[in-house]
Every structure is written in structure tokens, then in C-alpha cells.
C-alpha positions as CSV (number, residue, x, y, z in Angstrom):
1,M,1.4,-7.0,9.9
2,S,-0.4,-3.8,10.8
3,R,-2.2,-1.9,8.1
4,N,-1.3,1.8,7.7
5,N,-2.5,4.6,5.6
6,L,-0.6,5.4,2.4
7,I,1.9,8.2,2.6
8,P,2.2,10.9,0.0
9,T,5.1,9.2,-1.8
10,D,3.4,5.8,-2.1
11,P,2.0,5.0,-5.6
12,R,-1.7,5.1,-5.9
13,R,-1.6,2.4,-8.7
14,L,0.8,-0.4,-9.4
15,G,0.1,-1.5,-13.0
16,A,-3.5,-2.7,-13.1
17,Y,-3.8,-2.6,-9.3
18,W,-4.8,0.2,-7.0
19,T,-3.1,0.5,-3.6
20,A,-5.2,0.4,-0.5
21,A,-2.7,0.5,2.3
22,R,1.0,0.4,3.3
23,L,1.5,-2.9,5.2
24,G,5.2,-2.3,6.1
25,S,8.7,-1.4,4.9
26,G,12.2,-2.7,5.4
27,G,15.5,-3.5,3.8
28,Q,13.8,-5.1,0.7
29,G,11.3,-2.4,0.0
30,V,7.7,-1.4,0.9
31,V,4.8,-3.9,1.1
32,H,1.4,-2.5,-0.1
33,E,-2.0,-4.0,0.0
34,A,-3.5,-3.7,-3.5
35,Y,-6.5,-4.8,-5.4
36,G,-7.3,-5.6,-9.1
37,A,-10.6,-5.5,-11.0
38,A,-11.5,-8.9,-9.8
39,G,-11.1,-7.8,-6.2
40,L,-8.1,-10.0,-5.6
41,A,-5.8,-8.9,-2.8
42,F,-2.0,-8.7,-3.4
43,D,0.9,-7.9,-1.2
44,L,3.5,-6.1,-3.4
45,A,7.1,-5.6,-2.3
46,G,10.0,-3.8,-3.7
47,R,9.8,-2.7,-7.4
48,G,6.7,-4.2,-8.9
49,L,7.2,-7.8,-7.5
50,G,4.3,-9.4,-5.9
51,T,2.6,-12.6,-4.9
52,Q,-1.1,-13.4,-4.9
53,E,-2.5,-14.2,-1.5
């Protein structure tokens, strides 16, 4: 997946996580690279769903 800059409509925060980049988008939503206070990276897709990487 290529890493792209956030676009103006992308959220800057997702709950306790701050978004760093837009990784991609498709029929199931947008995938963002996001980080929490502990520095953990997450890929978040759709509406608030995510998996820890």
C-alpha cells in the first residue's frame, strides 16, 4: 500500500489516535495510518473499525 497525505476531509483524530496518512480507499471505506500515545501503529478502515498491526 502506498502512503498518501491526508486530504482536507480526512479526520485528524480517530478517538484517542491521531491520523498520520491515508493508506487507501475503496468500497469498504478509507484506511488511515494512525498512532496512539504509546506509539502503536493502526490501520483503521471504515467507520471507526481497526486492527492493531
